[in-house]
DOBA-927986 format. One line per field, with one value per residue (C-alpha): residue number from 1; residue in three letters; x, y, z. Coordinates in nm, 2 decimals. Each point is the difference from the previous one (the first is absolute). Example, Ala and Ser with C-alpha at 12.3 -4.5 7.8 and 13.67 -1.06 7.14 Angstrom:
2
num <- (1,2)
residu <- (Ala,Ser)
xx <- (1.23,0.14)
yy <- (-0.45,0.34)
zz <- (0.78,-0.07)
***
This chain:
562
num <- (1,2,3,4,5,6,7,8,9,10,11,12,13,14,15,16,17,18,19,20,21,22,23,24,25,26,27,28,29,30,31,32,33,34,35,36,37,38,39,40,41,42,43,44,45,46,47,48,49,50,51,52,53,54,55,56,57,58,59,60,61,62,63,64,65,66,67,68,69,70,71,72,73,74,75,76,77,78,79,80,81,82,83,84,85,86,87,88,89,90,91,92,93,94,95,96,97,98,99,100,101,102,103,104,105,106,107,108,109,110,111,112,113,114,115,116,117,118,119,120,121,122,123,124,125,126,127,128,129,130,131,132,133,134,135,136,137,138,139,140,141,142,143,144,145,146,147,148,149,150,151,152,153,154,155,156,157,158,159,160,161,162,163,164,165,166,167,168,169,170,171,172,173,174,175,176,177,178,179,180,181,182,183,184,185,186,187,188,189,190,191,192,193,194,195,196,197,198,199,200,201,202,203,204,205,206,207,208,209,210,211,212,213,214,215,216,217,218,219,220,221,222,223,224,225,226,227,228,229,230,231,232,233,234,235,236,237,238,239,240,241,242,243,244,245,246,247,248,249,250,251,252,253,254,255,256,257,258,259,260,261,262,263,264,265,266,267,268,269,270,271,272,273,274,275,276,277,278,279,280,281,282,283,284,285,286,287,288,289,290,291,292,293,294,295,296,297,298,299,300,301,302,303,304,305,306,307,308,309,310,311,312,313,314,315,316,317,318,319,320,321,322,323,324,325,326,327,328,329,330,331,332,333,334,335,336,337,338,339,340,341,342,343,344,345,346,347,348,349,350,351,352,353,354,355,356,357,358,359,360,361,362,363,364,365,366,367,368,369,370,371,372,373,374,375,376,377,378,379,380,381,382,383,384,385,386,387,388,389,390,391,392,393,394,395,396,397,398,399,400,401,402,403,404,405,406,407,408,409,410,411,412,413,414,415,416,417,418,419,420,421,422,423,424,425,426,427,428,429,430,431,432,433,434,435,436,437,438,439,440,441,442,443,444,445,446,447,448,449,450,451,452,453,454,455,456,457,458,459,460,461,462,463,464,465,466,467,468,469,470,471,472,473,474,475,476,477,478,479,480,481,482,483,484,485,486,487,488,489,490,491,492,493,494,495,496,497,498,499,500,501,502,503,504,505,506,507,508,509,510,511,512,513,514,515,516,517,518,519,520,521,522,523,524,525,526,527,528,529,530,531,532,533,534,535,536,537,538,539,540,541,542,543,544,545,546,547,548,549,550,551,552,553,554,555,556,557,558,559,560,561,562)
residu <- (Met,Leu,Phe,Ala,Ser,Arg,Pro,Val,Trp,Ala,Ser,Val,Gly,Leu,Cys,Ala,Ala,Ser,Leu,Thr,Ala,Cys,Ala,His,Thr,Ala,Ala,Ala,Asn,Pro,Gln,Arg,Ser,Pro,Pro,Arg,Pro,Pro,Glu,Thr,Ala,Ala,Ala,Pro,Trp,Ser,Cys,His,Thr,His,Val,Ala,Gln,Pro,Gly,Asp,Thr,Leu,Ile,Gly,Leu,Gly,Gln,Arg,Tyr,Leu,Val,Gln,Pro,Leu,Asp,Trp,Pro,Val,Leu,Ala,Arg,Leu,Asn,His,Val,Gly,Asn,Pro,Arg,Arg,Ile,Pro,Ile,Gly,Thr,Arg,Leu,Cys,Val,Pro,Leu,Glu,Arg,Val,Arg,Ala,Ser,Pro,Ser,Pro,Val,Gln,Val,Leu,Glu,Ala,Val,Gly,Asp,Thr,Ser,Ala,His,Pro,Gly,Asp,Arg,Leu,Leu,Pro,Gly,His,Arg,Val,Arg,Thr,Gly,Ser,Gln,Gly,Tyr,Ile,Thr,Leu,Gln,Leu,Ala,Asp,Gly,Ser,Val,Leu,Lys,Val,Gln,Ser,Ala,Thr,Glu,Ala,Val,Leu,Gln,Ser,Ser,Gln,Asn,His,Glu,Pro,Ala,Gly,Val,Leu,Arg,Thr,Leu,Trp,Gln,Leu,Leu,Arg,Gly,Arg,Ile,Glu,Ser,Val,Val,Thr,Pro,Gln,Pro,Ser,Thr,Pro,Pro,Arg,Phe,Gln,Ile,Gln,Thr,Pro,Gln,Ala,Thr,Leu,Ala,Val,Arg,Gly,Thr,Glu,Phe,Arg,Val,Thr,Thr,Ile,Pro,Gly,Gln,Thr,Leu,Ala,Glu,Thr,Leu,Ser,Gly,Ala,Val,Ala,Val,Arg,Gln,Gly,Thr,Arg,Gln,Ala,Leu,Val,Ser,Ala,Gly,Leu,Gly,Thr,Val,Ala,Thr,Ala,Asp,Gly,Ala,Leu,Ala,Ala,Pro,Arg,Ala,Leu,Pro,Ala,Pro,Pro,Asp,Ile,Gly,Gln,Val,Pro,Thr,Leu,Phe,Glu,Arg,Pro,Leu,Val,Arg,Leu,Pro,Leu,Pro,Pro,Leu,Ala,Glu,Gly,His,Arg,Tyr,Arg,Val,Gln,Val,Ala,Asp,Asp,Ala,Asp,Phe,Arg,Arg,Val,Arg,Ala,Glu,Val,Asp,Ser,Ala,Glu,Pro,Leu,Val,Arg,Ile,Ala,Gly,Leu,Ala,Asp,Gly,Asp,His,His,Trp,Arg,Val,Arg,Thr,Ser,Asp,Ala,Ser,Gly,Leu,Ser,Gly,Ser,Asp,Ala,Ala,Gly,Gln,Phe,Arg,Leu,Lys,Ala,Arg,Pro,Glu,Pro,Pro,Ile,Pro,Thr,Ala,Pro,Leu,Ser,Gly,Ala,Lys,Gln,Arg,Thr,Pro,Thr,Ile,Asp,Phe,Ala,Trp,Ala,Glu,His,Pro,Gln,Ala,Ser,His,Tyr,Leu,Leu,Gln,Val,Gly,Arg,Gly,Ala,Gly,Phe,His,Asp,Leu,Val,Val,Asp,Gln,Ala,Arg,Leu,Thr,Gln,Pro,Gly,His,Ser,Val,Ala,Leu,Pro,Pro,Gly,Asp,Tyr,Val,Trp,Arg,Val,Arg,Thr,Ala,Leu,Ala,Gly,Pro,Asp,Leu,Gly,Pro,Trp,Gly,Glu,Ala,Gln,Arg,Leu,Ala,Val,Arg,Ala,Pro,Pro,Ala,Ala,Leu,Pro,Pro,Pro,Thr,Val,Ser,Asp,Thr,Thr,Leu,Leu,Phe,Gln,Pro,Gln,Gly,Glu,Pro,Gly,Gln,Arg,Phe,Glu,Phe,Gln,Leu,Ala,Arg,Asp,Ala,Gly,Phe,His,Thr,Val,Leu,Ala,Glu,Ala,Gly,Ala,Pro,Ala,Ala,Glu,Val,Pro,Ala,Pro,Val,Ala,Val,Pro,Arg,Pro,Glu,Glu,Gly,Gly,Arg,Leu,Tyr,Val,Arg,Tyr,Arg,Ala,Ile,Asp,Pro,Asp,Gly,Tyr,Ile,Gly,Pro,His,Ser,Ser,Ala,Gln,Ile,Ile,Glu,Leu,Pro,Ala,Cys,Leu,Arg,Ser,Gly,Ser,Gly,Ala,Cys,Val,Arg,Ser,Ser,Gln,Gly,Gln,Pro,Val,Gln,Thr,Leu,Pro,Pro,Ser,Arg,Pro)
xx <- (-4.60,0.09,0.28,0.31,0.14,0.36,0.21,-0.03,-0.17,-0.35,-0.10,-0.32,-0.14,-0.29,-0.16,-0.28,-0.23,0.00,0.22,-0.15,0.08,0.23,-0.10,0.23,-0.19,0.19,-0.08,-0.27,0.19,-0.11,0.37,0.09,0.28,-0.04,0.12,0.36,0.15,0.15,-0.09,-0.37,0.03,0.10,-0.20,-0.21,0.16,0.34,-0.13,0.02,-0.31,0.07,-0.30,0.09,0.03,0.00,0.33,0.08,0.17,0.13,0.35,-0.02,-0.14,0.29,0.24,-0.20,-0.04,0.21,0.35,0.05,-0.19,0.02,-0.22,-0.31,-0.13,-0.07,-0.25,-0.16,-0.05,-0.11,-0.26,-0.10,0.09,0.04,0.12,0.27,-0.02,-0.38,-0.14,-0.35,-0.01,-0.11,0.12,0.11,0.34,0.18,0.36,0.17,0.18,0.27,0.11,-0.04,0.32,0.05,0.26,0.04,-0.19,0.16,-0.21,0.07,0.04,-0.19,0.03,0.17,-0.06,0.16,0.16,-0.01,0.21,-0.05,0.06,-0.18,0.11,0.10,-0.11,-0.11,0.04,-0.15,0.14,0.03,-0.11,-0.14,-0.03,-0.14,0.05,-0.27,-0.01,0.12,-0.20,0.08,-0.20,0.06,-0.11,-0.03,0.05,-0.37,-0.04,-0.13,0.10,0.09,0.03,0.21,-0.11,0.19,0.14,-0.03,0.22,-0.08,0.18,-0.04,-0.04,-0.06,-0.04,-0.01,-0.10,-0.14,0.04,-0.15,-0.31,0.00,-0.02,0.18,0.00,0.10,0.01,0.08,0.05,-0.12,0.19,-0.13,-0.16,-0.23,-0.01,-0.24,-0.04,-0.15,0.02,-0.04,-0.31,0.10,-0.18,-0.27,0.24,0.07,0.19,0.37,0.07,0.02,0.10,0.07,0.00,0.06,-0.38,-0.14,0.05,-0.17,-0.03,-0.14,-0.04,-0.03,-0.12,0.10,0.04,0.20,0.15,0.14,0.17,0.06,0.09,-0.26,-0.22,-0.04,-0.25,-0.12,-0.19,-0.14,-0.06,-0.09,-0.05,0.03,0.27,0.02,0.12,0.09,0.09,0.07,-0.31,-0.21,-0.05,-0.19,-0.06,0.03,-0.18,0.04,-0.08,0.05,0.27,0.09,0.24,0.20,0.15,0.28,-0.24,-0.15,-0.30,-0.11,-0.27,-0.30,0.06,-0.16,-0.05,0.29,-0.04,-0.12,0.24,-0.01,-0.14,0.29,-0.20,0.08,0.38,0.19,0.19,0.27,0.24,0.25,0.18,0.26,-0.21,-0.30,-0.31,-0.28,-0.34,-0.20,-0.35,-0.03,0.02,-0.18,0.17,0.27,0.04,0.31,0.12,0.28,0.12,0.25,0.16,0.16,0.16,-0.23,-0.36,0.09,0.18,0.31,0.22,-0.14,0.16,-0.18,-0.24,-0.18,-0.21,-0.22,-0.32,-0.03,-0.20,0.28,0.29,0.34,0.26,0.34,0.30,-0.18,0.16,-0.19,-0.21,-0.31,-0.07,-0.24,-0.14,-0.24,-0.16,-0.18,-0.15,0.03,-0.25,0.06,0.13,0.26,-0.16,0.03,-0.24,0.03,0.19,-0.13,0.26,0.07,0.27,0.15,0.26,0.27,0.15,0.18,0.34,0.17,-0.15,-0.13,0.23,-0.07,-0.17,0.19,-0.18,-0.26,-0.11,-0.34,-0.27,0.22,-0.13,0.20,-0.06,0.26,-0.08,0.26,0.01,0.33,-0.07,0.29,0.06,0.29,0.23,-0.04,0.34,-0.13,-0.22,0.05,-0.28,-0.31,-0.37,-0.20,-0.37,-0.19,-0.38,-0.32,-0.19,0.12,-0.03,0.24,-0.26,0.04,0.37,0.16,0.36,0.11,0.37,0.14,0.37,0.15,0.37,0.04,-0.17,-0.20,-0.21,-0.15,-0.35,-0.21,-0.34,-0.30,-0.17,-0.19,0.01,0.22,0.15,0.34,0.20,0.32,0.13,0.34,0.10,0.29,0.18,-0.23,-0.38,0.01,-0.21,-0.05,-0.33,-0.12,0.08,-0.27,-0.21,0.12,-0.25,0.09,-0.20,0.11,-0.12,0.04,0.32,-0.02,-0.15,0.21,-0.02,-0.17,0.21,-0.01,-0.16,0.29,-0.02,0.27,0.03,-0.14,-0.03,-0.35,-0.04,-0.32,0.07,-0.19,-0.09,-0.27,-0.24,0.16,0.36,0.24,0.30,0.36,0.19,0.37,0.17,0.37,0.26,0.13,-0.18,0.13,-0.15,0.33,-0.07,-0.36,-0.10,-0.35,-0.25,-0.37,-0.30,-0.37,-0.24,-0.22,-0.33,-0.28,0.11,0.38,0.07,0.26,0.35,0.20,0.38,0.21,0.15,0.38,0.10,0.26,-0.22,0.18,-0.04,-0.18,-0.10,-0.32,-0.14,-0.27,-0.13,-0.34,-0.06,-0.31,-0.26,0.14,0.35,0.16,0.25,0.01,0.31,0.10,-0.13,0.26,0.17,-0.14,0.19,-0.12,0.18,-0.04,0.14,0.34,0.11,0.24,0.33,0.25,0.38,0.03,-0.25,-0.29,-0.35,-0.08,-0.31,-0.26,-0.08,-0.27,0.25,-0.11,0.26,0.03,-0.07,0.13,-0.16,0.02,0.30,-0.07,0.00,0.31)
yy <- (0.61,-0.11,-0.24,0.03,-0.32,-0.11,-0.28,-0.24,0.18,0.14,0.34,0.11,0.33,0.10,0.34,0.09,-0.31,-0.10,-0.24,0.08,0.36,0.26,0.30,0.29,0.31,0.24,0.36,0.10,0.22,0.10,0.03,-0.37,-0.14,-0.34,-0.28,-0.13,-0.33,-0.10,0.26,-0.03,-0.38,0.06,-0.23,0.19,-0.20,0.15,0.36,0.25,0.22,0.37,0.23,0.33,0.30,0.37,0.09,-0.36,-0.04,-0.31,0.14,0.06,-0.35,-0.14,0.18,-0.11,-0.37,-0.13,-0.16,0.20,0.33,0.06,-0.31,0.22,-0.05,-0.36,0.13,0.21,-0.29,-0.25,0.24,0.16,0.35,0.24,0.31,-0.09,0.34,-0.01,-0.29,0.03,-0.02,-0.34,-0.18,-0.35,-0.08,-0.33,0.03,-0.34,-0.13,-0.15,0.36,0.14,0.05,-0.28,-0.14,-0.35,-0.05,-0.27,-0.25,-0.03,-0.34,0.03,-0.36,-0.32,-0.32,-0.34,-0.10,0.31,0.19,0.33,0.16,0.27,0.34,-0.11,0.23,-0.18,0.17,-0.11,-0.33,-0.14,-0.36,-0.10,-0.37,-0.17,-0.35,-0.24,0.20,0.33,0.33,0.35,0.32,0.29,0.36,0.23,0.37,0.07,-0.23,-0.30,-0.33,-0.33,-0.32,-0.25,-0.34,-0.32,-0.19,0.31,0.16,0.34,0.28,0.37,0.11,0.37,0.24,0.36,0.32,0.24,0.30,0.27,-0.21,-0.12,-0.36,-0.31,-0.28,-0.35,-0.33,-0.34,-0.33,-0.29,-0.31,-0.24,0.00,0.25,0.38,0.18,0.37,0.29,0.28,0.36,0.16,0.23,0.30,-0.06,-0.10,-0.33,-0.26,0.04,-0.32,-0.33,-0.36,-0.22,-0.37,-0.25,-0.03,0.34,0.35,0.17,0.38,0.20,0.36,-0.07,-0.33,-0.31,-0.31,-0.32,-0.16,-0.35,-0.16,-0.37,-0.20,0.08,0.21,0.34,0.05,0.35,0.08,0.34,0.09,0.36,0.24,-0.15,-0.15,0.00,-0.33,-0.07,-0.33,0.04,0.17,-0.09,0.24,0.01,0.24,-0.20,0.18,-0.05,-0.35,-0.15,-0.19,-0.13,-0.25,0.06,-0.30,-0.04,-0.11,0.36,-0.07,0.26,-0.12,0.22,0.16,-0.21,0.03,-0.09,-0.25,0.14,0.02,-0.30,0.01,0.00,0.08,-0.33,0.01,0.02,0.32,-0.17,-0.27,-0.17,-0.23,0.09,-0.16,0.23,-0.19,0.22,-0.18,0.14,-0.07,-0.28,0.10,-0.11,-0.25,0.17,0.30,0.09,0.22,0.25,0.10,0.27,0.10,0.34,0.23,0.29,0.05,0.13,-0.33,0.17,-0.24,-0.34,-0.27,-0.31,-0.11,-0.33,-0.11,-0.30,-0.18,-0.14,0.18,-0.04,0.23,-0.05,0.28,-0.05,0.22,0.30,0.19,0.05,0.31,0.16,-0.08,0.12,-0.26,-0.01,-0.27,0.01,-0.28,-0.07,-0.16,-0.28,0.24,0.14,0.34,0.11,0.22,0.25,-0.08,-0.09,0.15,-0.06,0.00,-0.27,-0.02,-0.27,-0.09,-0.33,0.07,-0.11,-0.33,-0.24,-0.29,-0.34,-0.23,-0.32,-0.17,-0.11,-0.02,0.13,-0.26,-0.18,-0.19,-0.03,-0.20,0.17,0.25,0.24,0.13,0.11,0.27,0.07,0.20,0.09,0.28,0.33,0.16,0.35,-0.07,0.17,-0.21,-0.20,0.01,-0.32,-0.05,-0.31,0.01,-0.19,0.08,0.13,0.37,-0.01,0.17,-0.25,0.01,-0.24,0.11,0.35,0.03,0.33,-0.02,-0.34,0.04,-0.37,-0.18,-0.22,-0.01,-0.28,0.03,-0.23,-0.04,-0.20,-0.23,0.19,0.14,0.30,0.23,0.17,0.25,0.20,0.33,0.17,0.33,0.21,0.25,0.28,0.00,-0.18,-0.32,-0.23,-0.17,-0.31,-0.33,-0.24,-0.16,-0.35,-0.25,-0.22,-0.26,-0.08,-0.32,-0.16,-0.21,-0.38,-0.11,-0.19,-0.37,-0.20,-0.30,-0.29,-0.34,-0.24,-0.36,-0.26,0.11,0.35,0.34,0.13,0.38,0.20,0.33,0.31,0.19,0.14,-0.18,-0.10,0.01,-0.29,-0.06,-0.12,-0.13,-0.05,-0.20,0.06,-0.06,0.36,0.33,0.13,-0.30,-0.07,-0.37,-0.08,-0.34,-0.02,0.21,-0.04,0.18,0.01,0.10,0.30,-0.05,0.20,-0.12,-0.06,-0.38,-0.14,-0.05,-0.31,0.04,-0.32,-0.05,-0.04,-0.33,0.15,0.27,0.26,0.38,0.10,0.33,0.03,0.29,0.05,0.25,0.06,0.04,0.21,-0.08,0.28,-0.16,0.23,-0.20,0.13,0.01,-0.30,0.01,0.03,-0.33,-0.20,-0.26,-0.36,-0.23,-0.37,-0.30,-0.09,-0.36,-0.19,-0.02,-0.29,0.04,0.03,0.29,-0.19,0.00,-0.31,-0.16,-0.23,-0.35,0.15,0.23,0.33,0.24,-0.03,0.36,0.20,0.30,0.33,0.21,0.30,0.34,0.21)
zz <- (-10.29,0.34,-0.07,-0.22,-0.13,0.08,-0.15,0.30,0.29,-0.03,0.15,0.16,0.12,0.21,-0.03,0.24,0.01,-0.36,-0.20,-0.34,-0.02,0.16,-0.19,-0.05,-0.07,-0.23,-0.02,-0.25,-0.23,-0.36,-0.10,0.08,-0.21,-0.15,0.22,-0.07,0.10,0.22,0.26,-0.06,0.07,0.37,0.22,0.27,0.28,-0.09,0.03,0.28,-0.03,0.04,0.03,-0.17,0.23,-0.08,-0.18,-0.10,-0.34,-0.16,0.00,0.38,0.05,-0.19,0.23,0.30,-0.08,-0.29,0.00,-0.32,0.04,-0.38,-0.05,0.08,-0.36,0.11,0.25,-0.27,-0.24,0.27,0.15,-0.33,0.11,-0.29,0.18,0.25,0.17,0.06,0.19,0.13,0.38,0.13,-0.31,0.10,-0.17,-0.02,0.09,-0.09,0.30,-0.22,-0.08,0.35,0.20,0.25,0.24,0.14,0.32,0.22,0.17,0.37,0.18,0.33,0.12,-0.11,0.20,-0.07,-0.32,-0.23,-0.25,0.17,0.34,0.20,-0.11,-0.36,-0.28,-0.32,-0.34,-0.33,-0.11,0.35,0.05,0.34,0.11,0.31,0.12,0.14,0.32,-0.12,-0.01,-0.12,0.06,-0.24,0.00,-0.30,0.01,0.02,0.31,-0.19,0.16,-0.17,0.19,-0.19,0.13,0.04,-0.30,-0.23,-0.26,-0.15,-0.19,0.04,-0.36,0.05,0.29,-0.14,0.18,-0.26,0.23,-0.22,-0.03,0.36,-0.13,0.12,-0.25,0.11,-0.19,0.14,-0.17,0.21,-0.13,0.27,0.34,0.17,0.06,0.23,-0.07,0.18,-0.26,0.12,-0.18,-0.29,-0.14,-0.26,-0.27,-0.18,0.22,0.05,0.19,-0.20,0.07,-0.30,-0.01,-0.28,-0.04,0.08,0.13,0.29,0.03,0.28,0.11,0.37,0.16,0.19,-0.20,-0.04,-0.31,-0.03,-0.29,-0.03,-0.32,-0.25,0.22,0.16,0.28,0.09,0.32,0.09,0.37,-0.04,-0.29,-0.35,-0.22,-0.38,-0.14,-0.36,-0.17,-0.37,-0.14,0.30,0.29,0.32,0.29,0.32,0.29,0.37,0.12,-0.35,-0.17,-0.35,-0.16,-0.32,-0.17,-0.25,-0.28,0.00,0.22,0.26,0.24,0.09,0.34,0.28,0.37,0.22,0.29,0.33,0.29,0.23,0.35,0.25,0.31,0.16,-0.05,0.33,0.07,0.23,-0.11,0.23,-0.23,-0.27,-0.27,-0.03,-0.11,-0.14,-0.03,-0.29,-0.13,-0.27,-0.37,-0.30,-0.23,-0.21,0.23,0.20,0.28,-0.01,0.35,0.08,0.33,0.04,0.26,-0.10,-0.08,-0.35,-0.08,-0.12,0.21,-0.08,0.21,-0.13,-0.27,-0.05,-0.30,0.09,-0.08,0.36,0.27,0.25,-0.10,0.17,0.03,0.14,0.07,0.16,0.29,0.32,0.01,-0.16,-0.36,-0.27,-0.23,-0.29,-0.21,-0.34,-0.20,-0.37,-0.23,-0.24,-0.26,0.24,0.07,0.36,0.20,0.27,0.32,0.34,0.24,0.37,0.26,0.22,0.27,0.00,0.34,-0.06,0.17,0.21,-0.12,0.27,0.09,-0.14,0.26,0.05,0.29,0.06,-0.36,-0.09,0.07,0.24,0.30,0.32,0.32,0.22,0.28,-0.13,-0.37,-0.14,-0.26,-0.24,-0.32,-0.23,0.11,-0.18,-0.06,0.07,0.29,0.34,0.15,-0.09,0.11,0.06,0.03,0.08,0.01,-0.03,-0.33,-0.33,0.08,0.30,0.21,0.29,0.07,0.24,-0.08,-0.11,0.03,-0.13,0.04,-0.07,-0.09,-0.10,-0.30,0.23,0.31,0.22,0.13,0.22,-0.16,0.12,-0.25,-0.27,-0.36,-0.05,-0.27,0.03,-0.19,0.02,-0.13,-0.03,0.16,-0.10,0.22,0.09,-0.06,-0.34,0.02,-0.29,-0.08,0.18,-0.17,-0.11,0.28,0.08,0.14,0.30,0.18,0.36,0.14,0.34,0.04,0.03,0.33,0.25,-0.04,0.27,0.13,-0.25,0.06,0.02,-0.12,-0.07,-0.36,-0.04,0.15,-0.07,-0.01,-0.02,-0.19,0.08,-0.31,-0.23,-0.23,-0.33,0.12,-0.04,0.23,-0.02,0.31,0.06,0.27,0.08,0.27,-0.01,0.05,-0.33,-0.19,-0.18,0.03,-0.07,0.12,-0.14,-0.20,-0.03,-0.13,-0.01,-0.28,0.01,0.18,0.15,0.34,0.03,0.04,0.23,-0.15,0.07,0.01,0.02,0.35,0.01,0.16,0.22,0.16,0.20,-0.05,-0.32,-0.16,-0.20,-0.20,-0.26,-0.25,-0.17,-0.37,-0.08,-0.27,-0.21,0.00,0.26,0.20,0.36,0.22,0.21,0.36,0.27,0.08,0.29,0.20,0.04,0.25,-0.09,0.19,-0.14,-0.07,0.22,-0.17,0.00,0.05,-0.37,0.00,-0.17,0.14,0.20,-0.13,0.16,-0.11,-0.21,-0.17,0.16,0.15,0.38,0.12,0.29,0.17,-0.19,0.11,0.21,-0.18,0.06)
***
């Protein structure tokens, strides 16, 4: 019998490649004594097999192995040996491990990252409970070199860790209450398994393999990556070989082992990221499937720094430090079973972060001969680098300023379409990544106005512009246009139409300016102010304009310009 029943937790054993038998061959001896309980009921998985050597006696084996050497008659009854002083050479004897001398074997904490109940260097003894938070990870090592990786949001109890030194056997038993454990168990000799993980639904036992076990409410999921794992749920049992997985449920069901999902293709995922939020593009998944992505400092994933579970093909990871990172991704099917990992590396160089552009805004249009570039000041910057180019790839640079100590720079640019970007530099050679490319359209400034056509009531201007533009004119008596006398506009047209501005009755020195509004809504700058000298009215002693019999102001010659 491979499994011995327990009140709450089931047990499982694996001997060689069979779950149905783990035969213990007793010596053929004509003087066998009849079997006597309870010794003859010892389960094979609890035995250490001793092969009789010349000179072996049961009394000597009792002294060699047993906690109570005088209990050697137990060996006689269990193995049907009639003469304790004469054991045929080569006889295979079962020595119950429960009676073999043992000492506690502490479990070493190799790594602890994030929110955990353990710390590197801790030594865990039986009864110790380990916990991890949502981003906590613990790596443990047993005395035989086996490694357990306690994943995030997990709680487990070390039930037993005994070193049966006379038998050269390390027996370990964990209870996984919730969460996930990944195990790489050191291969053991050809004996029944000595490493077990128990969950509320099942027990897994191995002799040396790499596997994962997950327990969630009502379910236990077992996944074998190499070797084989024996799984038992109640009276059901299964041998789960490499590349297979099974699910045990609280109602006593144990699914037949089935193939795990294949690792995803990550050949197109970038290997350099320049923003603190790392975005990993992954291939689409079938409905009901999910990704699990982990990022670690080391290729063995003993120091996991981040983990994401997602159904979306774009996985976002925040909070990583700059440097080289190892990452892996596996997919799970609709039942929750996960397959092998696809693993890779990437480099994160996101700091110092590029400054935030403030002017001109991306997509802006300007009609000035000089462009004032500006960006937010970075508190740690020693200087900034600015590039302005034609084309998205910045291959055709028109500006390449490498040491700007102020968060801004003015550049004269001819009309055209440009992209610009800026980066931060710290003291020394450390340069941050370039910021996002900002688009800029530079257009010719408004053309100078030709002299207006003057009539008794209007000033008629002919704007110079592009098809589809509309225009707005202002007339004022001061160059600062603090007092606007008149405003006028013209609708958009393929060919700009003349704009009539009401003529002030008094004449004198006037200032006029205009601006164009493009079809896309961009409002250009005002043109430079131009001066118009109109005849002024003749004033009376009271200061009022003298008018003719027809009511029109009597005008004088325009004053000469200063």
